[in-house]
C-alpha positions as CSV (number, residue, x, y, z in Angstrom):
1,M,-13.2,189.4,138.3
2,T,-10.7,187.9,135.9
3,D,-11.2,190.1,132.7
4,T,-12.3,193.8,133.5
5,T,-11.1,197.1,131.8
6,T,-9.0,199.8,133.8
7,D,-9.8,202.9,131.6
8,Q,-12.4,204.0,129.1
9,P,-11.5,204.3,125.2
10,T,-10.1,207.9,125.2
11,R,-11.7,208.4,121.6
12,Q,-8.6,210.7,120.9
13,A,-6.3,210.6,118.5
14,G,-4.1,212.7,116.0
15,G,-5.0,212.5,112.2
16,A,-1.8,210.6,111.5
17,V,-2.9,207.4,114.0
18,V,-4.8,205.9,111.0
19,P,-2.3,206.5,107.8
20,V,0.3,204.9,110.4
21,L,-1.6,201.9,111.4
22,A,-2.6,201.2,107.9
23,F,1.0,201.5,106.4
24,A,2.3,198.9,109.6
25,G,-0.6,196.3,107.8
26,I,0.5,197.2,104.2
27,V,4.4,196.2,105.5
28,V,2.9,192.7,107.1
29,A,1.2,192.0,103.7
30,V,4.5,192.8,101.7
31,M,6.4,190.5,103.8
32,Q,3.8,187.9,103.1
33,T,4.0,188.3,99.1
34,L,7.8,188.8,99.2
35,L,8.7,185.6,97.7
36,V,5.7,185.1,95.5
37,P,7.5,186.0,92.0
38,V,10.9,184.1,93.3
39,I,9.1,180.9,94.3
40,K,10.0,178.5,91.1
41,D,13.8,179.7,91.4
42,L,13.6,178.9,95.5
43,P,14.9,175.2,95.4
44,Q,17.7,176.6,92.8
45,L,18.5,179.5,94.9
46,L,18.8,177.7,98.4
47,D,20.2,174.7,96.9
48,T,17.6,172.0,98.6
49,A,14.8,170.2,96.9
50,P,11.5,171.9,95.7
51,S,9.9,170.0,98.6
52,N,12.2,171.1,101.2
53,A,11.9,175.0,99.6
54,T,8.1,175.1,100.0
55,W,9.6,175.2,104.0
56,V,10.4,178.8,103.1
57,L,6.7,179.8,102.8
58,T,5.1,177.1,105.5
59,S,7.1,178.4,108.2
60,T,5.6,182.0,107.6
61,L,2.4,180.8,107.4
62,L,2.1,178.2,110.3
63,S,4.4,181.5,112.5
64,G,1.7,184.0,111.8
65,A,-1.2,181.7,112.4
66,V,0.4,181.0,116.1
67,A,1.1,185.0,116.7
68,T,-2.2,186.6,115.6
69,P,-4.2,185.2,118.5
70,I,-1.3,185.6,121.3
71,M,-0.3,188.8,120.0
72,G,-3.8,190.0,120.2
73,R,-4.4,188.9,123.7
74,L,-1.1,190.1,124.7
75,G,-2.3,193.3,123.2
76,D,-5.1,193.6,125.5
77,L,-3.4,192.7,128.6
78,Y,-0.3,194.8,128.1
79,G,-1.3,197.5,125.8
80,K,-1.7,197.4,122.0
81,R,1.3,199.8,120.7
82,R,3.6,198.2,122.8
83,M,2.6,194.3,120.9
84,L,2.6,196.0,117.6
85,V,5.6,197.6,117.6
86,L,7.2,194.0,119.2
87,S,5.5,192.5,116.3
88,L,7.3,194.5,113.8
89,S,10.3,194.4,115.3
90,V,10.5,190.7,115.3
91,M,9.7,190.6,111.6
92,V,12.7,193.3,110.8
93,I,15.1,190.6,112.4
94,G,13.5,187.9,110.7
95,A,14.3,190.1,107.3
96,L,17.7,190.6,108.5
97,V,18.2,187.4,109.4
98,S,17.0,186.3,106.0
99,A,18.9,188.8,104.0
100,F,22.5,187.4,104.9
101,T,21.9,183.9,103.8
102,S,21.0,181.6,101.1
103,E,21.2,178.1,103.9
104,L,17.5,176.6,103.8
105,L,17.9,176.6,107.9
106,T,18.8,180.0,108.8
107,M,16.5,181.0,106.0
108,I,13.5,179.6,107.4
109,V,14.3,180.7,110.8
110,G,14.1,183.8,109.2
111,R,11.0,183.3,107.8
112,T,9.5,182.3,111.2
113,L,10.2,185.3,112.8
114,Q,9.1,187.2,109.6
115,G,5.1,185.8,110.4
116,F,5.1,187.4,113.7
117,A,4.4,190.5,112.1
118,M,0.8,188.8,111.1
119,G,-0.4,190.2,114.6
120,A,-0.1,193.5,113.4
121,I,-3.7,193.7,111.9
122,P,-5.8,192.7,114.8
123,L,-3.7,195.2,116.9
124,G,-4.7,198.0,114.9
125,I,-8.1,197.5,114.6
126,G,-8.0,197.5,118.6
127,L,-5.9,200.8,119.0
128,M,-8.9,202.2,116.7
129,R,-11.4,201.3,118.4
130,D,-9.6,202.4,121.6
131,M,-8.9,206.0,120.1
132,L,-11.3,206.7,117.5
133,P,-14.4,208.2,117.7
134,R,-17.5,206.4,116.2
135,E,-18.0,208.9,112.6
136,R,-14.2,208.0,111.9
137,L,-14.5,203.9,113.3
138,G,-15.8,202.5,110.1
139,S,-13.6,203.7,107.1
140,A,-10.3,203.6,109.6
141,M,-11.1,199.8,110.6
142,A,-12.2,198.9,107.1
143,L,-8.7,200.3,105.6
144,M,-6.8,198.2,108.4
145,S,-8.6,195.0,107.5
146,S,-8.1,195.6,104.2
147,S,-4.4,196.8,104.4
148,I,-3.4,192.8,103.9
149,G,-4.5,192.9,100.4
150,V,-3.8,196.3,99.9
151,G,-0.2,195.4,100.3
152,G,0.2,191.9,98.7
153,G,-1.5,193.3,95.8
154,L,1.4,196.4,95.6
155,A,4.2,194.3,96.2
156,L,3.7,191.9,93.7
157,P,5.1,194.0,90.7
158,A,7.6,196.3,93.1
159,A,8.8,192.5,94.3
160,A,8.9,191.8,90.7
161,L,11.1,194.3,89.8
162,V,13.5,194.2,92.4
163,A,13.7,190.4,92.0
164,Q,14.1,190.6,88.2
165,H,16.7,193.5,87.9
166,T,19.0,192.8,91.5
167,N,19.8,190.3,93.8
168,W,16.8,188.5,95.4
169,H,18.1,189.5,98.9
170,A,17.4,192.9,98.1
171,L,13.8,191.8,99.0
172,F,14.5,191.0,102.8
173,Y,16.4,194.7,103.1
174,G,13.2,196.3,101.4
175,A,11.2,194.3,103.9
176,A,13.3,195.3,107.0
177,G,13.6,198.8,105.9
178,L,10.0,199.4,105.8
179,G,9.2,197.6,109.1
180,A,12.0,199.7,110.7
181,L,9.7,202.9,109.0
182,A,7.0,201.3,110.5
183,I,8.2,201.1,113.9
184,L,9.3,204.9,114.2
185,L,6.5,206.2,112.6
186,T,3.9,204.1,115.2
187,L,6.4,205.5,117.7
188,L,5.9,209.0,116.8
189,A,2.3,209.4,116.0
190,V,0.3,206.3,117.9
191,P,-0.5,206.6,121.6
192,E,-0.7,203.7,123.5
193,S,-4.1,203.0,124.1
194,P,-5.1,203.1,128.0
195,M,-7.9,199.7,127.8
196,R,-6.5,197.0,129.6
197,A,-8.1,193.4,130.4
198,Q,-7.0,192.5,134.1
199,G,-5.6,189.1,135.0
200,S,-2.5,187.0,133.7
201,F,-1.6,185.5,130.3
202,D,-2.8,181.8,129.5
203,L,0.1,180.3,128.6
204,A,-1.1,176.4,129.0
205,G,-3.7,177.9,126.5
206,A,-1.2,179.5,124.3
207,L,0.6,176.1,123.8
208,G,-2.4,173.9,123.6
209,L,-3.8,176.6,120.6
210,S,-0.4,176.6,119.0
211,T,0.2,172.8,118.9
212,G,-3.5,172.6,117.3
213,L,-2.9,175.0,114.7
214,V,1.0,173.7,113.8
215,L,-1.2,170.1,113.7
216,L,-4.0,171.8,111.4
217,L,-2.4,173.7,109.2
218,L,0.5,171.7,108.4
219,P,-1.0,169.1,106.5
220,I,-3.2,171.3,104.6
221,T,0.0,172.6,103.1
222,K,2.1,169.7,102.8
223,G,-0.8,167.7,102.2
224,S,-0.2,167.6,98.1
225,D,3.8,167.0,99.0
226,W,2.7,164.1,101.3
227,G,-0.2,162.7,99.8
228,W,-4.1,163.0,101.1
229,S,-4.3,159.7,102.0
230,S,-0.8,159.3,103.5
231,G,-0.4,158.2,107.3
232,T,1.3,161.5,108.2
233,T,-1.5,163.4,106.9
234,L,-4.1,161.8,108.3
235,G,-2.5,161.4,111.7
236,L,-1.7,164.8,112.1
237,F,-5.3,165.9,110.9
238,A,-6.7,163.2,113.5
239,A,-4.1,165.2,116.6
240,A,-5.1,168.0,115.8
241,V,-8.5,167.4,116.2
242,V,-7.6,165.6,119.4
243,V,-5.3,168.7,120.9
244,L,-8.0,171.5,119.6
245,V,-10.9,169.7,121.7
246,L,-8.8,169.2,124.5
247,W,-7.7,172.9,124.4
248,G,-11.5,174.0,123.9
249,L,-12.8,171.9,126.9
250,Y,-9.5,174.0,128.8
251,E,-10.3,176.8,127.9
252,L,-13.9,177.3,128.8
253,R,-12.5,175.9,132.7
254,V,-9.7,178.4,132.9
255,Q,-11.1,181.9,134.7
256,A,-8.8,184.2,132.2
257,P,-8.7,182.1,128.9
258,L,-6.4,183.1,125.8
259,V,-9.9,182.8,123.6
260,D,-13.0,183.2,125.5
261,L,-15.0,181.0,123.7
262,R,-18.2,181.3,125.3
263,T,-18.3,185.1,123.3
264,T,-16.4,183.0,120.5
265,A,-19.9,181.1,120.4
266,R,-22.0,184.2,120.0
267,P,-24.1,184.0,116.9
268,A,-22.7,187.4,115.4
269,V,-19.3,185.9,115.8
270,L,-19.2,182.3,114.9
271,F,-20.8,183.4,111.9
272,T,-18.4,186.1,110.9
273,N,-15.1,183.8,111.8
274,L,-16.8,181.1,109.5
275,A,-17.9,183.7,106.9
276,S,-13.9,184.7,107.4
277,I,-12.5,181.1,106.2
278,M,-14.3,181.7,102.7
279,V,-13.5,185.3,102.2
280,G,-10.0,184.1,102.9
281,V,-10.4,181.1,100.2
282,A,-11.6,183.5,97.6
283,F,-8.8,186.0,98.0
284,Y,-6.0,183.9,97.7
285,V,-7.3,181.9,94.7
286,V,-6.9,185.2,92.5
287,S,-3.7,185.5,93.5
288,L,-2.4,182.2,92.7
289,V,-4.3,181.8,89.0
290,L,-3.6,185.5,87.4
291,P,0.0,186.0,87.5
292,Q,0.5,181.8,86.3
293,L,-2.1,182.6,83.4
294,L,-0.6,185.9,82.3
295,Q,3.2,184.4,82.5
296,L,2.6,181.4,80.6
297,P,4.2,181.5,77.3
298,T,1.5,182.1,74.2
299,A,2.9,179.1,72.8
300,T,0.8,176.9,75.3
301,G,-2.4,178.0,73.4
302,Y,-3.5,180.3,76.2
303,G,-0.9,182.0,78.2
304,L,-0.5,185.4,77.6
305,G,3.1,185.5,77.7
306,Q,3.8,188.6,80.2
307,S,6.9,189.2,82.0
308,M,7.0,188.9,85.8
309,V,6.6,192.9,86.4
310,V,4.0,193.3,84.0
311,A,2.0,190.3,85.4
312,G,2.6,191.5,89.2
313,L,1.1,195.4,87.9
314,C,-1.9,193.5,86.2
315,V,-2.6,192.4,89.4
316,A,-1.8,195.5,91.5
317,P,-5.2,196.8,90.8
318,L,-6.6,194.0,92.8
319,G,-4.8,195.6,95.8
320,L,-5.4,199.3,95.2
321,T,-9.6,199.0,94.6
322,M,-9.4,197.7,98.0
323,M,-7.8,200.6,99.5
324,F,-10.2,202.8,97.2
325,T,-13.2,200.6,98.8
326,A,-12.7,201.5,102.2
327,P,-14.5,205.1,102.3
328,V,-17.6,203.3,100.3
329,Y,-17.9,200.7,102.7
330,A,-17.9,203.3,105.5
331,R,-20.7,205.4,104.1
332,L,-22.8,201.7,102.5
333,S,-21.8,200.2,106.7
334,A,-23.2,203.6,107.9
335,R,-26.7,203.2,105.9
336,Y,-27.2,199.5,106.1
337,G,-24.8,197.8,108.4
338,P,-21.9,195.5,108.3
339,K,-24.2,192.7,107.0
340,V,-25.5,194.0,104.3
341,T,-21.9,195.0,103.1
342,L,-20.6,192.0,103.7
343,I,-23.1,190.3,101.9
344,T,-22.5,192.9,99.1
345,G,-19.2,191.9,99.0
346,L,-19.3,188.3,98.6
347,L,-21.8,189.4,95.9
348,I,-19.4,191.5,93.9
349,I,-16.8,188.7,94.3
350,A,-19.0,185.7,93.0
351,I,-19.8,188.4,89.9
352,G,-16.0,188.6,89.2
353,Y,-15.4,185.4,89.3
354,G,-18.2,184.2,87.5
355,G,-17.5,186.7,85.1
356,G,-13.5,186.0,85.1
357,L,-14.2,182.2,83.8
358,G,-14.8,183.9,80.4
359,L,-12.2,186.9,80.8
360,M,-8.5,184.9,80.6
361,N,-7.9,185.9,76.9
362,A,-5.8,188.8,77.1
363,A,-4.3,190.8,79.8
364,W,-6.7,193.7,80.3
365,Q,-9.1,191.2,81.0
366,T,-7.5,190.3,84.0
367,I,-6.9,193.8,85.1
368,V,-10.9,193.9,84.8
369,T,-11.2,190.7,87.1
370,S,-8.6,192.1,89.2
371,V,-11.1,195.6,89.6
372,V,-14.2,193.6,90.2
373,L,-12.9,191.1,92.9
374,G,-11.0,193.7,94.6
375,A,-13.7,195.9,95.3
376,G,-16.0,192.5,96.4
377,I,-13.0,191.5,98.6
378,G,-12.5,195.0,99.7
379,L,-16.3,195.8,101.2
380,A,-16.0,191.9,102.8
381,Y,-12.9,192.5,104.3
382,S,-13.6,195.5,105.6
383,S,-17.0,194.6,107.1
384,L,-15.3,191.5,109.3
385,P,-13.5,194.0,111.9
386,A,-17.0,196.0,112.2
387,L,-18.8,192.7,113.3
388,I,-16.6,191.5,115.3
389,V,-15.9,194.9,117.4
390,G,-20.2,195.1,117.6
391,A,-20.4,192.0,119.1
392,V,-17.5,192.0,122.0
393,P,-16.3,193.8,125.1
394,A,-13.9,196.2,124.5
395,S,-11.3,194.7,126.7
396,E,-11.3,191.6,124.1
397,T,-11.0,193.4,121.0
398,G,-7.5,192.7,120.4
399,A,-8.2,188.7,121.2
400,A,-11.3,188.5,118.8
401,N,-9.6,190.2,116.1
402,G,-6.8,188.2,116.1
403,L,-9.2,185.0,116.2
404,N,-10.9,186.4,113.0
405,T,-7.2,187.2,111.2
406,L,-6.7,183.7,111.9
407,M,-9.8,182.2,110.3
408,R,-8.2,184.5,107.3
409,S,-5.4,182.9,107.3
410,I,-6.9,179.4,108.0
411,G,-9.0,180.4,104.7
412,T,-5.9,181.5,102.6
413,S,-4.2,178.0,103.6
414,V,-6.8,175.7,102.7
415,S,-7.3,177.4,99.4
416,S,-3.4,177.4,98.3
417,A,-3.6,173.6,99.1
418,V,-6.6,172.9,97.1
419,V,-5.8,175.2,93.8
420,G,-2.3,173.5,94.1
421,M,-3.8,170.1,94.4
422,V,-6.0,171.1,91.0
423,L,-3.7,172.5,89.1
424,A,-0.7,170.0,89.5
425,N,-3.8,167.2,88.8
426,T,-4.7,169.0,86.0
427,A,-1.3,170.6,84.6
428,N,0.2,169.2,81.0
429,D,3.5,167.3,81.3
430,V,6.1,169.4,78.8
431,G,9.3,168.5,78.6
432,G,9.5,166.9,82.4
433,V,7.4,170.1,83.1
434,A,3.9,170.6,84.6
435,V,2.2,173.4,82.8
436,P,-0.8,174.7,84.2
437,T,-4.1,174.3,81.7
438,M,-7.0,176.3,81.3
439,H,-8.8,174.0,82.9
440,G,-7.0,174.1,86.4
441,F,-7.7,178.1,86.0
442,R,-11.3,177.4,85.6
443,V,-11.8,174.9,88.0
444,S,-10.0,177.0,90.5
445,F,-12.0,179.9,89.7
446,L,-15.2,177.6,90.5
447,I,-13.8,176.6,93.4
448,A,-13.6,180.2,94.8
449,T,-17.4,180.6,93.6
450,A,-18.4,178.0,95.5
451,A,-16.5,179.3,99.2
452,V,-18.6,182.7,98.0
453,A,-21.7,181.1,98.2
454,V,-21.2,179.4,101.4
455,G,-20.3,182.5,102.8
456,L,-22.9,183.9,101.7
457,L,-24.9,181.2,103.4
458,L,-23.0,181.8,106.9
459,A,-23.6,185.9,106.5
460,L,-27.4,185.0,106.3
461,F,-27.2,183.7,109.5
462,L,-25.9,186.6,111.2
463,P,-28.1,188.4,113.6
464,K,-29.9,191.0,112.5
465,S,-29.2,195.0,114.0
466,P,-30.9,198.0,113.8
467,R,-30.1,200.0,110.8
468,P,-28.0,203.0,111.5
469,A,-30.1,205.4,110.1
470,Q,-32.8,204.3,112.7
471,R,-30.6,204.8,115.7
472,H,-31.0,207.8,117.3
473,P,-28.9,209.8,114.7
474,Q,-29.0,213.0,117.0
475,L,-26.6,211.4,119.4
476,R,-22.8,212.0,118.3
477,A,-19.9,210.8,120.2
478,S,-18.0,214.1,121.4
479,S,-16.9,213.0,124.6
480,E,-16.1,209.3,125.7
481,E,-19.4,209.6,128.2
482,D,-21.6,210.5,125.2
483,A,-19.7,207.9,123.6
484,A,-20.6,205.1,125.6
485,L,-24.2,206.4,125.7
486,E,-24.4,206.1,122.1
487,R,-23.1,202.5,122.1
488,A,-25.8,201.4,124.8
489,E,-28.9,203.6,122.3
490,E,-27.5,201.1,120.0
491,V,-28.2,198.0,121.4
492,L,-31.5,199.3,122.9
493,R,-31.9,196.7,125.8
494,G,-29.6,196.9,128.9
495,F,-29.4,198.9,132.4
496,R,-29.3,202.5,132.4
497,G,-30.0,205.2,134.8
498,R,-28.1,208.1,137.2
499,V,-25.4,207.6,139.5
500,L,-26.3,209.5,142.7
501,G,-24.3,211.1,145.8
502,A,-25.5,213.2,148.6
503,D,-28.5,214.6,148.8
504,G,-29.6,213.0,145.4
505,A,-27.1,215.2,143.6
506,P,-25.7,213.3,140.5
507,V,-22.2,212.1,140.2
508,A,-20.2,213.0,137.4
509,R,-17.8,210.6,135.9
510,A,-18.2,207.8,138.5
511,K,-17.0,204.4,136.9
512,V,-19.7,201.4,136.5
513,T,-18.8,198.2,135.8
514,L,-21.2,195.6,134.6
515,I,-20.2,192.0,136.3
516,D,-21.7,188.8,135.2
517,R,-22.2,186.0,137.5
518,R,-18.7,184.1,137.0
519,G,-17.4,187.5,138.6
520,R,-16.2,188.8,134.8
521,Q,-16.4,192.1,133.5
522,A,-19.5,192.3,130.7
523,G,-19.3,196.3,130.3
524,A,-17.8,199.6,131.4
525,T,-18.6,202.9,131.1
526,V,-18.5,206.5,133.1
527,S,-21.7,208.8,133.9
528,D,-22.1,211.8,132.0
529,E,-22.3,215.3,133.4
530,E,-25.4,215.0,135.1
531,G,-24.7,211.5,136.5
532,R,-26.5,209.5,133.6
533,Y,-24.9,206.2,132.4
534,A,-26.4,203.2,129.9
535,L,-25.1,199.9,129.7
536,P,-25.8,197.1,127.2
537,V,-26.0,193.7,128.5
538,P,-24.7,190.8,126.4
539,A,-27.4,188.1,127.5
540,Q,-30.3,188.1,130.1
541,G,-29.8,187.0,133.5
542,A,-28.6,188.2,136.8
543,Y,-25.9,190.8,136.7
544,V,-24.4,193.6,139.5
545,L,-23.3,197.0,138.8
546,A,-20.2,198.2,140.5
547,A,-20.4,201.8,141.0
548,K,-17.3,204.2,141.9
549,A,-16.1,207.9,141.8
550,S,-13.8,210.0,143.6
551,G,-14.6,211.0,147.2
552,H,-17.3,208.5,147.1
553,G,-17.0,205.1,148.5
554,P,-18.1,202.5,146.3
555,L,-21.3,200.6,145.5
556,A,-22.0,196.9,144.3
557,S,-26.1,196.7,143.0
558,S,-27.6,193.2,142.0
559,A,-29.8,193.2,139.3
560,T,-31.7,191.0,136.5
561,H,-32.2,191.5,133.0
562,S,-34.8,189.9,131.2
563,G,-34.6,191.0,127.6
564,E,-36.6,194.7,128.2
565,E,-34.3,197.9,129.3
566,R,-34.0,198.5,133.4
567,T,-33.6,201.7,134.5
568,V,-31.6,201.0,138.1
569,D,-30.2,204.4,139.9
570,L,-26.8,203.5,141.7
571,D,-26.9,205.7,145.1
572,L,-23.1,206.4,146.3
573,S,-24.5,208.5,149.9
574,L,-23.9,205.5,152.1
575,P,-20.3,203.9,151.0
576,G,-19.8,200.3,151.4
577,E,-23.7,199.6,151.5
578,T,-25.1,197.1,149.1
579,V,-28.6,198.6,147.2
580,S,-30.9,195.8,146.0
581,A,-32.1,196.9,142.5
């Protein structure tokens, strides 16, 4: 076996775990939006050309995209809390590097280090899955997934206030302080997960994915500066396709891949990731459009003439609404499932952008738009980790959520590039300064609406799942054994039976592992006090059920699953024997 779990989820965590992990996610989001209030001043602040100053933002984006899936996989292998603390530590170092410099190259180095913190989101979701009981998991993952929007929305007015009244380097000191506080709280309140994936780290796969992502995202973020039809842009896109295809072929052959592409190709995972790109596009458009509209002078005829701080406060409800949406999502998802909740969120986003086309004439109207979009984006973001977690083994949670977070980042990158191009091409030249137009703002909102429509279409292709209300409501995850049985009940197909010892006596707390035909773990559980076990299967086919318990010899039993639930009792009374199913 190349990918197994050494322990079951503890399903036990203190009350501070969720707020601490969510705070870590908010800190990461704060780091991302830190420089938004001073973007237009960066060339002057760093004494460089505007095209060079954009690397301060691009470098963070690229490093975050590379680090997210890699840190997720390292968390699965070596401990999610350990990698979470490492990600935040690298961010703190990067913030301090940036705080002490006004030189472009050093600033880019610091910002690149800060991008590594993006891995905190999937790591936090993975920790929650490993430790929380099912009744708390939905709202907790929703809050963690939405934290990037919450932090972004709250950071804008705070960063604007700091930048407007103090030296802009204070932004980095503040980020470093928040990061250090997040590290301290994590060490004090968050236990390490016992879940581990066995095998070695796929270094070649990490290098291949990193190279492919850089080659893909670089022309997306710089295409407007270089020209979309330039040889550099087209050449990098072509190179990205070649590298990513070769990387995919390699990942399909290696025993312990960085990203299990077979799992990623499952409809539940594939369509969730594709929909995530569309949600990322929609989320970033409002962050690009409304602050500019609010700060443009009223002399333009459509600008709202607000200060940097007021503009940030008008957009802040976007993040606040996302935060308050988490418990609403938990109730909706518990009743109708995450697929329906995702579709509902996308519909609300469409309403927000459609209505926003006519709500651009006053500051209060932008607040209404922010609230509606925050509710929709909050529901959509909250649904994504639940869909991923429900479709992958526990030992792959970190890597799978890392890939999903990467898909959102690709969406925001595409959004930034496309909307930036639209606003630039529709701008008016006023005294040598490009001033965005109302036409450009409305076209940007239409682009977001189109992305939401594509996301809705993709969401409709997600596999149907039984409504939670129909899934044996009498079961409650009061222990790890009951939680395992409950998960298997929800799938409604798989292997179940009893683990037996001498004289047919039941064997409690026996470890039962499901192994697929490639020798990889497809699931694991622990028998309850009456020796019962239940394991869902990812697909039809041949499997091996391996069982072991203290005081008994190990047993391997072959079994074939044809789509209907099968009962297979595992008899440990004959150590070393292989019992045919």
